[in-house]
C-alpha positions in Angstrom: -21.7 69.6 137.8 -24.0 66.9 137.5 -22.6 63.5 138.5 -24.0 60.2 136.0 -23.6 57.0 135.2 -22.3 55.7 131.7 -23.6 51.8 131.9 -24.0 49.0 128.9 -27.4 46.3 129.2 -27.7 44.1 126.3 -25.4 45.9 124.0 -26.7 49.6 124.6 -25.1 52.4 126.4 -27.0 54.5 128.6 -25.8 57.6 130.9 -28.2 59.0 133.8 -28.1 61.9 136.2 -27.4 60.1 140.1 -28.4 62.6 142.9 -25.9 61.1 145.3 -23.2 58.0 145.5 -22.3 55.9 148.0 -19.0 56.2 149.5 -18.3 54.3 153.4 -16.0 55.7 155.4 -12.6 54.3 154.2 -13.4 53.7 151.6 -12.4 55.1 147.6 -14.8 56.0 144.6 -12.9 56.4 141.2 -15.1 58.5 138.9 -14.2 57.5 135.1 -15.1 57.9 131.5 -17.6 54.2 131.1 -18.9 54.5 134.6 -19.4 57.2 137.8 -18.3 60.8 136.5 -18.2 64.3 136.7 -20.0 66.5 133.8 -20.6 70.0 133.0 -23.6 71.0 132.1 -24.1 75.0 131.2 -21.4 75.7 130.1 -21.2 79.4 128.0 -16.8 79.0 126.8 -15.4 76.6 124.9 -13.1 73.2 126.5 -11.2 70.8 125.3 -10.1 67.7 125.9 -7.0 68.5 128.6 -8.1 72.1 130.1 -8.3 72.1 134.2 -11.6 73.3 135.8 -12.3 73.5 139.5 -15.4 72.4 141.7 -16.3 71.0 145.2 -18.4 68.1 146.2 -20.6 68.3 149.2 -20.4 65.0 151.3 -23.3 64.1 153.6 -20.8 63.7 156.7 -17.4 65.7 156.2 -18.3 69.4 154.6 -17.3 70.6 151.4 -14.1 69.5 149.4 -12.8 71.9 146.6 -11.2 69.4 143.3 -9.5 70.3 140.4 -10.5 68.5 137.1 -8.3 67.4 134.4 -11.4 67.9 130.7 -11.5 64.3 128.8 -13.3 64.0 126.0 -15.8 65.5 124.9 -17.0 63.0 122.2 -20.7 61.7 123.7 -21.9 64.3 123.8 -21.6 65.6 120.4 -23.1 62.5 119.5 -26.9 64.4 120.9 -25.7 68.2 119.4 -28.3 68.4 116.6 -26.5 68.7 113.2 -25.6 71.6 111.8 -26.7 73.0 107.6 
C-alpha cells in the first residue's frame, strides 16, 4: 500500500505518492478518492470494486494499526495501461 495525493490545479489532475501524512493528536484525516488515498501496488490477483483488503498503517507514535478497506473504482489505473492489441 502506498499513500497518494490526488489534486487538480488549473484544470489538470495529478497524483503523486507521499512519504507520510500529518495527523494531529486527536485529529482526523479522511482517505478518499480525489484527495489522500491508499493505493494498492504490485497486485498479483485481480480485484474488483467491493472486495476487501487488509493492510497495516504504521504511525510514528501510535505504532501499527490493522485496517480493512473496500476496493473502490479502478478507472484511473486503466487510463495509464498500454493499449491492448
